[in-house]
N, C-alpha and C positions, 0 to 999 in steps of 0.2 A: 078251712075248707081250700081256698086258692093255694096259702102255703103248702098245704098237703099235696096236690098236684105238681107243684112247682118241684119239690123234692122227690116225689116218686120217678116224674119225668126225668129231671138229674140223673137220678141212679139208674133208672131202664137205659139211659143213652149212654151212661158209664159202662154198663155190662154191653151193650150191643158193640159199643168201638173195642171193648177187650177181646169180644167175639170175633169181631172183624180182624183186628189185629191177631189173632190166634190165625183164623184161617189165611190170611196173606204169609203168615212166617210158613203154614202148611204147604202152601204152594211153593214157596220159594224152595222150600226142601224137596219136595218133588222134584220140580224143576232142575233143580241141581244134581239129584240122583238121577234123573233122566239123561242130563248133559252127560254125567261122569260116565254114566253105560253107554251112550254114545262115544264119547272120549276112548271108552275101554275099547269099543270095538275096532278103533282106528289106532290101538298101542300098539307101540314100538318094541320090537321083538328081538332079542338077541339072535343073530342067524351070523351064518358063515360071513366072512367077510364084513363082518362090524368095525366101526371104528368110532372110539370113545370121543364125541365132541365135549371140549371143555370149555368154556366161557365162564369164568368165575364171578359168579353173581355177588350183588350191592350186600346184601342180608348174609353173610355167613357166622354166624355164634358159634358158640362153644359146644351148645346141647343143642341137637335137632329140636326145632319148632319152639326152642327159646327165645322167641321174638314177641312183641306185642300183637295182637292181631291189626294188619294194617288197615283192613278195610273189611264190610259185613260180608265177605265174601264165602260161598259153601263149597269152596274147589279143599278139595281132600288132600292136596299136594304137599308133600314136606317141605320144609325150608331145613335143608341139612344143616347140619351142623360141622365145622370142620374136620373133626374127627371123623364122622360118618365119610364126611365126602372123600377123605384120606385113602379112606376104607374100601371105596368103590375102586379107586384107582391101584389099590396095590391087590384087590381081587379081581381085576382085569388082567393081571398078569398070570395066570393059571388059568385064564378061560382061551381054550383054542380058536371060540369064534371071533373072540377080538383081536384082530390083528395092529392095531395101533390106535394114537391119540393124534387129534385133529385140536391144538391148542391154539384157540381166539385170544384175542388181547381186547381188553376193558381197563377205562379206570376205575380203579377200586381205592379205597381209604382203609384196608385192614392193615394192621401191622406186622412188621418183619417177623413177628414169631408164628402169627396166625400161620403167614405166606408160606416161611419155612416147614412146616407140617406138609402141605399140598406140595410143597417142593421136593421133600426129602420122599412122597412117594411117587413123582414124577422121576426123580435120578431111579429110584428103584426100578421102575417101570422100564425106563431106558437101559438100564445095563442088561437087563432079561433078555434083550434081542428084539425086541418089539420096537416098531420105527414109532417118534415123536416129532410129526411135521407143526409149525406155527405160522400163522400169518395175521401181518398187524397193519393199519391204516396210522395208527397212533402208538408210541414206545414211551413210555417213562419208567423211573426208576422200577414201581412196584410191579407192572407188568412184567416187567425186563427178567425181575428177579424169577420168574418162572419161565418164561420164554426163553431163557438162557441154557435150559435144559435139552430143549430139542435137537435134533440132527439136524434140520436144518431150518433157519430163520428168514421167512419171507416175508418184505416189506414192500408195499405198494407204492411203487414211482415216485407218485405222488404226496407219500406220507409224511408224517413231522414226529421228529423225537424231540425228548426234552430229559437229555442223559446230562445232566451238569451237576453232579454234586448232591448231597443232601444239606440244607438250611432249613430254621423253622423261623416264623415269620409270628409277630404276636402283636395284636393289637391292643393299642392303650387308651384308654378311657377318661383319664384325668383333666385335660384341656375340655372336652365337652360337657365334664359335668360340671367343671366351674362356671362355663357359660352359661348354663341352667340352673346353677344352684344346688346341686346335690354335691353331698360329700359323704366318705364313709368313715365309721370309725373301726379303726382297725389297730387290731392285735397280734401278734406271733411271736411263736417261740422257735429259735434256730432260722439264721441269716440266708441262708439257702430257701426257704420258704419262703417261695416268689409268687403264691397263689392271690397275693393280693395288690401285687405290683402295678398291673395293670389301672388299678382305681387311685393310686397315691403317686404315680411317676408317670412322665411320660416318654420312658426309653427303660431298657434292662439294667438293673443295678449290676455293678462288677460281681456280686457273688454269681448272681443265674448268668450272666453271660459266661462265666467260665466253665459253669457246669454246664451247660446245653452244649457250649464249644467240646468240650472233652468228651460227653456224652454223643454227641453226632459224629466226631473224629471217630470214636470207637466203632459206631456201629457202622459208618462207610466201611471202615477197615475190616470188617466182618462181613459185609455185602460183596464187597469188590475180590476176597481172596476167594469167595464161593463163585462167583460169575467167572471171574477170571480159570478156575477150574473148569466148569463144563465148557468154557468158549477156546479154551487152549492159546490164553494169551496172557501175556507176562503183567503179573501183579501190577509193578510200576508202571508199568505203558498204559494198562487200562486204567489204572487211578487217575492217569495223569490225564487221560482221555476225558475220562468223565470231568475233571477240576476245569482243564479250560477248554472246555467245551466244545472238543474237536469234530464232534460229528452232530452238527445240527442239522444236516439234510442226508436224504437216502442214500447219495452217490458217495458222501463223504461217511457215512455208516457202514458202507458196503467197502470201500476201499480201507477203512479200520477195522475190517472184519468184525464188526459187531454185528452183521446180519450176513448171510450167504448168498441171498439174491433179491433184487428188485423185480416185480412180477405183480400180475392182477389174483386174483383168486382162483379164475378159471384156470390159468397155470398150475395153480398149487394140487387144484383137483383133479387134472388129468397126471400130473406127477404120482400123485397118493395111488389113484387107478393104476396106472402103470407098475408101481413097485407090487402093488397087489397083486399082479398080474390078471387084471378085468378087462373082459371085451368093450370094444368100444360103446355097445348100447346096455352094457354092465351100469347098474348105480351103485355107490356106496351107501352100506346102511348104516347111516349116524344114529348115535343113541348117546343122551345124556348122562350125566352124573346121576340125574335125580331121578330118571327113568331106568338106568339099571339099577341103582338102590332099591327101587320098588320091584322091580323084577326079578333080584336076585335075593332081598334081603339084606338086613344089616349084619355084624357080625354077628357068627353061630356062638350059642351058649350050650353050655352043656347044663342041662336043667335035672340030670340027676343028681350034682353037686348041690348039696344043702346049704355049706357055707357059703357066704357071700362077702364080699367087699364092696361097701357102699363107695359110688362115685358121686360126690356131692357139686355141682356145676355153679360156683359165685363169680356170676359176672355180669357186670353193670355197679351204678353209683352203689353205696352203702347209704341207704335212706331210713328215716326213722319211721315211715308206714309200713303197711302191708306188703308192698312191694311188689309189682306187676311182673309179666316174661322180663327177664333181661336187665331187671333189678333187685338189690340184694335187700331185703325186707325182714319183716317180724316173722314172716312166714319160714325163715331159714331156721329160727329157734325151735321153732315145731319138729321141723323136718330132724334135726340133730336130737330131737329129744326122741322122737320118735324111734331113731335108730338105735340108739342109747338102748332103750327098751326090748328091741328087737335080738333075740337071742342067734336066731341063724346068721346075723352082719358080724362078722368080725375083727371088721378092720375099717376105715374111712380114709379115702384119697377126697382131698378136698381142691380141686381145680381151680383157681383163682385166676380171673383176669378181670382186675377191678382196681381203679385210680381211686379208691376212697372215697370218704365223705362223712356220716355222722361218726362223731366220736363217741358217744354212748351204744349208737347200734353195735359199732365195733365190738366196744367190751364187752356187750351180751352177747356176742357171736362167741366170741372166743371163751367166756367162762360154759358155754354150752359144750365146747369142745373140748375144755379143761375137763368137765364133767366126765364124759366119753372117757377119756383116756383113763381118767381113774377107775373105772370101770373094766381096766383093762383092752380096751379097744385101740390099737396102734393107729395114730392120724397121722398121715402123710400129705404133704403139700407138694401140688404141681402149678408154675405160675405160667401165665399165657402171655399176652402183649406187656400186661400191666401187673403190677401185685402191688401197689405203692402204697405208701402213707397207710389208712385204714386197710386198705388191703395186703400191706405187710403186718399189721397190729394182729390181723385175723391168722394170718400162717407162723406168728413166729414162736407158738408153744409146740410147733409138731414135732414128731420124732424125727423126721426127717424133712428138707426142703428141696425137691428142684426146682430148676428154672430152667428155659431157654437159654442160648447165648442171645438173643434178643430181647430178654425179659427188661423191661424197666422197672427197678424196684427200688425200696428207701423210701427215700421224702419221711422220714420218720421226724416230723415235726407236727406244731399243732397251731391253727388258727382263728380268728373270730372276725366278723364285718358286720357292722350293724350301718345300715343307710340313716341319714338325717337329712331331711327334708326341708328345716328351717326357713334357710334362703330362697329356698325354689315358693314356698308358701309364703313368705311372707315381702320379698322381694317383687315376685313375678306375678303374683295372682292376688295381693293385699289382704291375704290371711292371717290375721295373729292370734296367738294363744297367751290365754294367761291360767294360770293354776292353784288348785286349792288342794289342802290333804291334813294327812291327819300329823304328821309331821315331816319332818326338814328331807327325810329322805321319800317321802312316798312316790315323787312324781321323776325317781329316778330311770333312766334309759329309755325316754320317749323320743321317738323318731321325728318328732317336731320342734324339740329345742336342741337347743344346744348343749355339750356335754361339757363336764369342769374334769379337774383332777380326781377327783373323788370316782366318779363312774372308771374313767380309767384305770386307778389304782386297782379297782374288784375287777373288771375284765383281766388285765394281763395279768392277778394274782391267778384266776381262772385258769388262762391259757399256760403259767407257768408250771400251775401244778400239774395240769395235763399233761404235758411233754414231760415232765419227771416222770409220772407216773407210767407214760409211753416209754421212756428211758430202762424203768423198771422191769416191766415186761417184758423188754426185748432181751434185755440182761438173765433175767431167769429162763426164758425159753432158749437163747444161745450161748448159755453159759460162759458169759463175758460179765467183767465188772461194768459197772453202770458209768465209769469215766470212760471206759474204752469204744461203749456205746454209742457215747455224747460225741466222740471224736470224727464218727462215721456216720452218726445223724444230722441233726442242724437242718434238717429239713431236705439234706443233699440227694440227688438221683444217681441210680448208677445202674448199668447194665450186668445181664445174670452173670459173666464171665469175672467181672470186677468185686460184684457180690461174695462171688466164692471163693474168691482171695479174702474178700473181709471178713468173712466168717459168716454174713448173713445168709447163705443158703449153703446146702450140704453137696450137691451133686449137678451137674448139667444134664439135663437129660427133658425126654418127655412125658406125656401121661402113663404112656404103657409103662415105661421105668420107674416112674410112683409107682403104679396097680402092683407090678411086682414085687416092689420095695415092700408095699403094706403087705402083702401074702407072707413075705418071708418074715415079718414081723411077727405075724400072727399066726406061722408054723404052719400055713396053709398048704395042702400039696395038691389039693382037688377044690377049686372052688368057681364062683363065678360072680360077675358083677352085674350089680343094681344100680341104676341110676335115678338121681335125684334133682330138681323138683321133679314130679311126675308132670309130663306133657300131653296137653289136652290136643285132639284134631279140631279139624276146622267150624264144624258144626258145632261142637261143644265147646267152643271157645264164644263163639257166640251165645249160646244159651247160656253161659255163665256168665256174659258180658252181662246182659238183660235180667240177670239176679241181682244184680250191682245198682245202685243208685243213679239218679237224672245225670248228676254232675261228671260221676264216673264215664260213663256213655259218651256222654258229649264230648267230654275230654280225650276220650280214645279216637271219636271220628276227626276232633278240631287235629289234635297230633299226627293223624294219618295225612291228612290233604294238607298239612302244612309242611312237614315233610316230603312229598310228593313234588311240592312246588317249590321248597329252597334247594333240593337234590344236594349239591355238595357242600353250600352253604349252613345247611342244618346245624352242623355241630355247634354253629356261630351263635346259634339262636339259642339252641340247647344248655350251651353254658350259661347264659344270659338268665333262661328259665329256672338251671340250676341253682344259681346265686338268690332269686326271689325263695325258694324255697329253703334255703338253708335255717336251720335250728337249731341253736345251741352251738358248741364248737364244733370245728372240722379237722380230722384228719384225711386230708385229700391233696391229691398229685397238684402240684403249681401251676400245670401247664399241660393241656393235650397236645403232643408233638405229632403233628403230620409232615411227612418228608419223603 
């Protein structure tokens, strides 16, 4: 009887806790709705003399809301994707209530292909005759790429500039690993495939130094040409200014015409008010791109058009798992299969912004795209900041490939990297291992024992086989001989312009160009786009998370906290976490370049 009451009490307690939890969720939802309604009462409207206030956010995905839930917030504000962000700027050109743009500067780590999408929209806005005024406390190359489009650039008199050319710094872990007794069994194909170098060397190989130097110089030239044109400064003069770090103070930046005035923000606000013809007591009505988007809506679609072009946003690492927001995983296989069977979808545009990842998943995704092509649906690829290694693998069979001039692509190579903890466990912790098995091979590939030539032979053969398959895939997709592909492969990276010269891409262009191309290939005069993966709103994401298992929820919370605490150092932590999750052979970019 005592056991009966114990289990009955436990059952009732579980039910009670579930009810309490459900009530708390409802209270939170109700509170969120109340706060949202309160905020809506204070919502920003587009009135006469409105200025679009732009401060590039830290999160700027390809697709709106395609980011992991950062916290259990019921805020229904969208995280604008870069294309929707640029759309709001272009839409403001024809809005008579928007008089100009107030462009702020902040530290961001977005790639130049991403920033160019916004820059092109800002250039179009400035050329329309409306003003762009910028103000900064701190200027680096990333934000100056955008600030240079302004009619006037104001800098705080005590501000700081970091305009000294492009460079890449790579951390190397080999000496540390040697000290703690950890080594990696490393196998790769392609002498430029340098993803494994930090774990086997203590400095760059000559091949890696060559490819990074050439890539950075090409990107720097592209950057300087665009900025010089906007600032009406001689290109060589500006390039020398950057390389010699001549404008390291506000006064020197002003003397060298990199900024137009040294001033405080109140001076800038007064200047804009005067330019708009406002009276002394009138206030400028500011609106952010996020609020402007919610007020005016996104790009207009013709819902009378029955034919559709599917735009699939493939951004992030390629993983063998399902893949959360901002990660390419198994969910993409179902997406492509559903598109293949959808009669109203006539063509596919794959927007790729990925450094690669799992070789197996890359191959599976390419197979699904090939099946879609076989059923008569043209496939066109548009490349963002990265379409490298596995990111290029899933792209190479497209009917046409568009890349930004700033795209990092290529990196056609394969590697495998497996840690060995034998010395750490034996020498540092005194843990010994002994083995027994059914045959001489049964204990191969253990991370706790030293590997011999047999393990090395098997792994290298697998890597070489996968690299050969990669060459064949590119060869068939790009109509090149396998030998010619190998000459430009070997793990080497290229920018978009060079990739076009080498035949890896067809055209230099943006997502809209790729969509127009896909429509032409499908012979569509009237169509509308439909985006994949479908994105959930804030409350829907929370409910979806609670449907997952406890580990998934905990992981989401932990990553959110760590990302917030580490800030700009988070990518280094993330790269180490990615290494822990490697399964099988990898088609992955050698290094994420931040410059």
